[in-house]
N, C-alpha and C positions, 0 to 999 in steps of 0.2 A: 281366653279361648272363650266364646261364644258358649253362655247356659251355663258358667262353673259357678259350684255355691260351696257355703261352706258352712258346717253344724256351728254354732256360735259356741265361745269354749268359756264364756264366762255365765254360760249357764247350761248345767250339767243336763247333756241329753241321756238320758236315759235306754234302757234296751226296747222299749215297744213304748212308742209314744202314740200312740191308737190316732185321733181323731182332732191332735193337737198341734199336728203335723199339716202348716200350710205353704201353700202352693206361695204365697204372695212377694214377690219381689222386692228386698230389701233396698234400699234408698245406692249402697254400693253394690249394684247390680251383681247378688247372689241372693239366693232361694233358701228359709232354714222353717222352722217351726214359728206362730207369729207368741211374742210370746207374754203380750197382755192379755189376748186373747185367752192362753194357754194359762191366765192363771198367777203368772211371777211376774214379780213390779222389781225391776232392777233396771243399770244403768251399763251400758254396755257400749266396750271401744268404738263398736262396729256402728253404732247410732252418735258416736263425736267424733267425726275425720278429722278434730286438733289432737286427738289422740294416737297415740300407735296402739294394733290390735292383738290381743295376746299371738293371735294366730298368725304374726309375724315373727314369731320367735318359739316358734313351735319347733320342738327334737324329732318328731315322728309323726308320720302323715300314711293316712290311706287311705288312697285316691279309689271311688268304685262310678264304674263308668257308666251310668242307668243309657245309656244307648245302644253300649253294649249289649247288657243283658238282654231288654228288649230284643236284639237282632238274636242276641241266641236262644232266645223262646219260641220267633216266629223258625228259624233256624229249626230247633227239635220239632214243630209243628208239620211242617216239609216234612222231613221226618216222618213224623204218623200218618203221613197220606190224608184217611179217611178218620182217621183216629181219635179222639179229641184232644189236644195237648192241655194237661194240669199244669198246671206250677207250683213246685215242695218250696214251701218257707218254712218250715220248721228251724229252729235256731238261732233267731234273727234273722230268715232270712241270709242260712249259713255264713252270719257272722256281719254281712255286710250294711243290715240294719231295714228292719221291716218297715217302717214308715218312708222309706222313699223308695221302697224299689216295687212293695206293692200296687203302689199306683200308676207306677213304668208298667206294668207290664197288663192291668185292667186296663193300657190303654195304647199297649201293644196286640190287644183284644182276649185274652185272659179272661175268663170267667169261673172258675174252677182251680181251689188253692187245695195243699196238705199243709197239716200243721201237726205237731208231735201230742204238744200239752194242750189241756182247758186252756191254759191262762193264754198261750199262744193265739188261742181263736177264739177268744175275747177281746185280743189287741187289735185279731187283723179286720176284725167285723165291720168294726168303723170305719174302715182304711179301704174296707169294697162292699159296699151293705145290699149290693147284691147279687152277690156270686155263691157259689155252694161253697164249701168250707168244711173240709173232711179234718175229722181228729181221729189218729191213727192210734193213740193212747185206748180208741175204749170209749166203753159211758161207766167208770165207776159209780158205787148207789149214788156217792154224795155231789156228781160232779152232773146228776141229769138234769135238776132244774134249771141251770146254767147254762146246760143244753139246750137245752128248749129252747128255753126265754129269748138267749138268743143266734136262735136259729142254724144251731153247728146240727152239724151230720156225723153221728158216731161211729165208726168203725170198731163192727161189733170182734171180737175176737175170739170168744167162749158160748159156749150154748148157755152159761151163768149169765155172760152180758144179755144173748138175745133174752132169756128170759126175762131179767132185770128191764129191760128196755119195752118187751111186749105187753107189761106188767105196768111201766108208765102211759103206754100208749092207750092202755084198761082206764086209769083210772083218771085221765085227760080229757077223755073220751073223742080222740083223733089218732090219726092216723101218721105215723109218725115216719119221718127215710132214716137210714140207713143204712150203714157198707155192710159184707160180711168178708172178715179177714180168712181165709182159706190155710194152713199152714203146707206148702207142699214138699218141703224139704229144707226151710231154716231153722227151723225147730227151737223157733225164739216166739214174734206170739200170733197167733192165726189158729182155727179151729186144725187137730191132730184130728187123723182119719177114723179113731171111733166117733169123735162127737159129730164131723161130719156125716158120717152114718148113721149118727140117733138122729139130729135135723132130718137129712134127706129123708126116712122112715115113717117122719110125725109134722114135716113143713109145713103144712096149712094150720096147726094148731099153735105151732112153737111160734110161727110168722105170724100171730093175728096179731094185727094192729101194725103192721110195720109194714114198711112202705120201700121192698125192698129195691133201691137205687142203681148199687153199685155193688159185683163180685171180685174180690180181688187176690191177689199173689204177689210174694216179692222173692225177687230172682237174687238167691246165694254170690252167684260168680258169672253176673254181667261182664264183670269187668275184662275178662276173658272168653273172647268168642269160641273160643277150641273146648272151654273144659264140658265134660260132659253131662255135667247136673242140670248145664241146659236145657235141657233135651227132655231130663228127667222131669222134671220140675213144671215144666210145658205139656210132656203126655197130664201128669195126674191131673195137671189144671185142667185141664181140657174134660178129665175124668167125671170131678168135683161138679163141671156146668153143665153134665149132663145128670145130675144127679138132684140137683136142684133147678126151683123156677125161674125161666128166663131171667136175667136181667142183664145191664152192659157189663161187661167185665174188661181189666183190666189187670197187665203180670208185668207191661214193664216201667223202669225206671229209664234213667238217660242212657246209661249204658247198654240196657232190653232193647231201647230204640234201635240201635244199630244192629240188635242181632238177626232183624228180614223180617218179615212181614207178616212170617207165623206168629211174631211175640207182641205185634201191636193190636189184635183185639179190638176195643172201642174208647180204650183210653190209655194215652200211657200222662208217665208219671215225670218230665225233666225234673231235675234240682242240679246238682252237681255242675253238669253243662252251663244252664242260667249262668253261673258264675263265672265261666269261662274254665273251667277243669274239665280235662280230659279222661272221661268215663271207662276207656282203653289203652291204657300209656303204650300199651306195644303199636298200636297204631296213631296216623295224623289227626291231630285234633279239630275237630269242625268248626269248635267253638272259640269265637272271637275272646283274649284281653279281656275281662272284667275289673280286676280287682289288680293295684297295683300297692307296695307298701316300699317306701321308704324312709329313711334315715335322713337327718344332719351329719356333714362330718362335725365333732366338736373341740377334734385335737387334731395335729400331726405333728409326728414327733422321730426323730431320729433312732435308732439303735442300733447295738454293734453284735456283731457275730457274741454266741455264746451268751449273751441275757435272754431270761426266758418274757413270760407274754397274761398278765390274767393269775387270776386266784390259783394256788397250786401250782404254779412253776410250769403246766403242764405242755408250754409250746418251750423250745427253744431254739433262739430265733441260728440260722446257719451261713447267714450272711447282711453285711449292713446294710441295714435296711429302714424302706421310710413305711411307719404304720398309722392307721387312719384310726381314732376311736369315735365311734354312732353313738347317737344318744337312741340305745334301742337296746330294749333285755327283755330277760324271758317278764316283766311284771307288763310288757306290751306283750306278750304274748312269739317273740321269737323265742323255739324251745332251746334249752342248754343241749339237748341234744345234739345239736348246729354246733358245739365247740369247736372247734380242730376240724371241723369235718363240711357246716357249711361255705356257700360261696356268696358271696356281695358285686352289685355290678355299679363302676364308676364309668358317666359315658361308655358306656355299652363297653367295655374292658369287664371281665372277669376277676374277682379277686379273689383270697379265702377266707375263711374268718381263721383270727390266730387268737389261740388263748382262750379258757371257758368261758361263756357270753353271762354275762352277770344280773342283773338285775333290772338296774337301769341303760347300760352299756355292752358293746360289742367291739372287739379294736381287729381290723383286718388289715394285711400286708399289701401297702398299691404301691410297688416298689416297683415293677412294671404297668405302671399307668401312666401313658405320654402324656407330654406338656403339661401346666401348671397346673398343682393340687393348692387350693386354698380351704380354711375352714367353710363353713356353709356351704358348701356342694352336696350334693344328695348321694344318697346309694340304693341303690334297690336291694330290695333282700326277696321278692317276687315279681312277677309285671312283664312287661316288653323282652328284659333279654330273662332272665330264670324264669320259668316258667312255673304254675306251683306243685307240677310232678316233680320238680329238682328238687325241689324244698325240702320237700315229701324226703323219696328218695336218699338225700342226704338225712333225714331226723330220722330214717327206717321208723315212719310214719305212713297217712297216706292224706292227699288233700284234701280231704274233707276235717282232719284236725287241723290243721295245718289252717284253715279260716275259722273256726268253730271257736280257738282258740286266741282269738284274737283281741284286746281287752281294747275299753275305749278310752287307752291316756292316750293311745295314738290319734289325731283330728283327722274324725271324716272330713273327706273334700267330698263332694259329689258332680258330676261331672254329667248333664245331658250330651243328647246329638249334636252332634258339631254344626 
């Protein structure tokens, strides 16, 4: 497939490569980071065509479709109408890889990003030198110098943080950009009602030296379009905006975008939708599949009725069965909670996970798969046949956790638009 690229297995691919990511094609037709430019001196099978590549023997693979992520960003922008779409790329772009994903989003027209941690902002800056980068965790005192020097915009969550950022502006004799987060019902981060009133009563003094570039809040129930709290939070947010100096406003993440025009304001913050997740699982997903997790079948074997499978003998076979053991386990991020509950797909046919998922392996009952089966064939655990929401429901969790728990032991393969 044109545009396909692999991360090199003989050079570790850390969570944040920053500017070390290179778009220079390798002579084997793949795109990855340049080990020489990164200061890494090594010999890799990819550079020696007479030797096999380690990737040829990978047990598990996470395929990330950069073209789909780009298309999903544009879909979010269409839903947003005249509002600006920013991209949420915290947690290593939801486990998909910051270094490949951010340039893809920049090329798609994204110029504003949200991360959670300071270190994520530091890693993101060289990938998007001209972008506005918001740091959701705020401006802790020891983070202030780095926020300023790397042009990162903190989302201030309390009166204390506002005071600290104002003091930094006075100390540096500059006006410093900031966003302010207003708590409208999450009771997590953001100014609660009492602090909002305090700020509103004396905002000119308290915001001295601060250029207010965004007022934001976050919806607690945007995954449910019928939740009454959505409207409550919307009304509280509008009230808060009327109390403070004029500034661009943002309330909606991916789910909020689908709640309607009232929730859009000036900026929306798509996250899970960029990576193919369905922000409102009760409705059809408007976003393309962007991530696919597969593993190779390492062994096929017959088992008789009455035998058991896996640790603890938690599954007893009810008929003569053909079992497939694949090279994926909880060390790769396949949650142990999927034991006896999850499914895989072989050639588009769903097959149940049987027995406990172990650190490196998972066993499936492939008795009902038509046609010849062989070791080396792929089993999908989510992607084209099994949605993120389906595997999340089986594990009694959410798609966000499924993605962000994935380890880097599975080979990352990045596919560009065809």
